[in-house]
N, C-alpha and C positions, 0 to 999 in steps of 0.2 A: 388567354380565351378575351378576357375585357376588353384588353388593348386591341385586339385585332377587330373586335367586334365596334369600336371606337371610331376606325379609320373608315375612310372616304374611299372608294374603291373604284379606278377608270373601268368603264364597262369593254373596252377596248380590248385589256389585259388580263381576260378574267383566269387564264392559264396560272397566272404569276399569284394569284390570290391563294393564301395560306390557308386552302379549305380542309377540314376535318376529315371529308372522306371523298377523297381524288374524282370520283363520280359525281359527287354535286355539280364541280365546276363544269364538266362536262355536258351533263345533260341541261345545264343552263346555256350554256354557250348554244345548244341547238334552239333553245326556244327564243334567241334574241331577237331573231327575223318577225316572230308572232308580235313581242312587244313593240318594236318599233313599228310594224305595220299598224298596229291597232292604237297605238298613239300619235302615229302621223295623221289620221284622219279627224283627230279632236285636237291634236296639238300638235302645231305645224313646226312650232319651233323647237329646234334640234337639242338644245340646251336646255330645255325644261324635258323633254325627254330623257337625256343624258342622265338628269337629276333625278329621276323617277326609276330610272332603270340602277342607278346606283343604292337607290333605298332597295330595291326587290335585291338586290346583291346582299345587304345587309340583313334583310330576314330570311334571306337562304341559310346563311351562317349563322343567324340565330336558331333558325329552326334546328340547323344540325346538333346544336348542343341543347336545346330545350328538348326536343324528342329523342334524341340519339339516333337518329336515322339519317340515311344520306336524303339528299332532293332526288326524287325520280322522275322530275320534269313533267311533262302533260300526261304520262301515263304511269304515274307509279307503282311500283309493288305493293305487295300485302304490307312489305316491312319498309317500306317509305314514306315518304310524305311528297305532296306536290302543292298544287296552287290552282286557285279558281278565279276570276274575276268576282268582286264582292257581289254576294247575293242581299236581298231584303233579311232573310231569316240570320244572316250572320251577326244582324246585329239585332236581332230578338224580335223583328218585324215578324207578323203573321198573316202575310199575304204575298205572293210571287211577284207583284207589281210593287214598284218604288212609289207609292201612294202616301202620302201623309196629309193629314188634316189637322189646321190651327185648334187651338182649346175655345170654350164656350166661354172664357173671359177674356178681355179683350188685352192684349199683352204691346200695344203701340208704345213706342218709347219706354218698352221694360216697366210699363205698370202693371206686370206681371210676366210669368216666363212660360212660354211653350216648350214644352221638353220634347225636341227632336229625334233624341236618341238616350236610352237608359233614364236614370242611371242604372248600370249593372255592372258584374263583374263577368269577365271572358273566363272561362276553363282553362287547364294548363295545355290544353292540346291546339292551340291554336295560336298565330300570330298573324295580326292586320296589318295593313299599308293602306294607309286612306291618303290620296293624292289631291282628290278635288272635291267640287260639290258642282251637282247639276240641277234647273227647274227648266222645265218645257212648257211653261204655262206662258201663253201671250203677255199677260201680266201679273209678274210675281207677288204672290200676297205677303211672303217670308220677305222682310227688310234687311235684318241682321242676324247674325249664328256668334256662341258662344260654344269654343271647344274646349274640354277639358279631359285629356288622357291622362288618368292616374291622379296625382297630384300637381300635373304641370298646367297651368291655364294661360292659354292664349286671350291675345287682344280680340276684343270682340269686333267682327269683321262686317263689313259693310256690302250688300249687295247689289247697291244700286250701280256700281261700274259696268256689271253684267248687262242691266239694261242699255245703259249709254253705249255699249261699245256690239249690243245687240247680240251678244252670246248666250247660249244656252248653258253653258258651264263655268267654273273657273277653277283654277289650279292655287292649291295653297303654295304661300312662298319656299316653303320647304314641306317634302310628303311627311305623314304624320304613322310611324311605327308604333304599333302597340304590342306588348309582350304579354306572354302566357299570365292567366291571375291577375293582369290589370282590370281597372275599371275604365269606363266611358261614360261622360256626359256631354250632349251636345243642347243646348238651348237655344230660341228663338225668340223675335219680336218681328211679331206680326202684323197687318194692317187692319184684317179684318177676322172676326171671327168664326170657328165651324166652317172654315174653307180650306176644300180637299186641295192638293197641290200634286201633279206628278214631279215628285222631286226625290233626291237620294244623293249619295256618296260613290265617289269614284275610287275604286282601290281594289286590291288582290286579299286573297284568304289564303293563308297556307297552315295545313292542317296534313296528320296522317290519312292514308289512304279510306280508311275505314269512316273517318268523318267526310270526307272530300263527297263521298259515294253517298252520304245519308241525304234525303229530298227534305225532311225536318229538322233545322238543328235546334235547339232548347237550351244549349249550355256553354 
């Protein structure tokens, strides 16, 4: 299992992947057009899209072993798991909108740290895939972010290139897969204090059906 999960699989050859449950591959294959159509609108680079879909494959394989269920696609049965686009409540936000407000203490040049996400530990019934960040403000208040899933610490990432390219989103160099019972912390450095922004994370949430149909997720 561990060896299989560590592999990178080609989205074109889903049928050849060593699935634990045969129907997982079939159901994922049916969803591929949805993924590519969804990603094409914000990520026109097909190589980047392929990398994200490869990470989705890894998450489905991980879910098979962690949940001991087969992947049921868009409409999983009660004994299957599925996925949904990442929602604010999945990272313990208390609103349905991706709204985040910087702290009351200045964090410019990391004089302090604004907590964008967490720190908290996810339940044993979910797998997260985070592939990007978006900010819909005309002038971003958030300048840099620091991401730490579990014990892995990614380099501090500047958001200035987003403004230079006039993009509202960015993709991380590689998608981030967060396993069940793992912690997540994302910190930020911001220009102004107490400033709300419509900003958040791009990704998918994998979980059994009972969790996917829950309106408010707190674990």
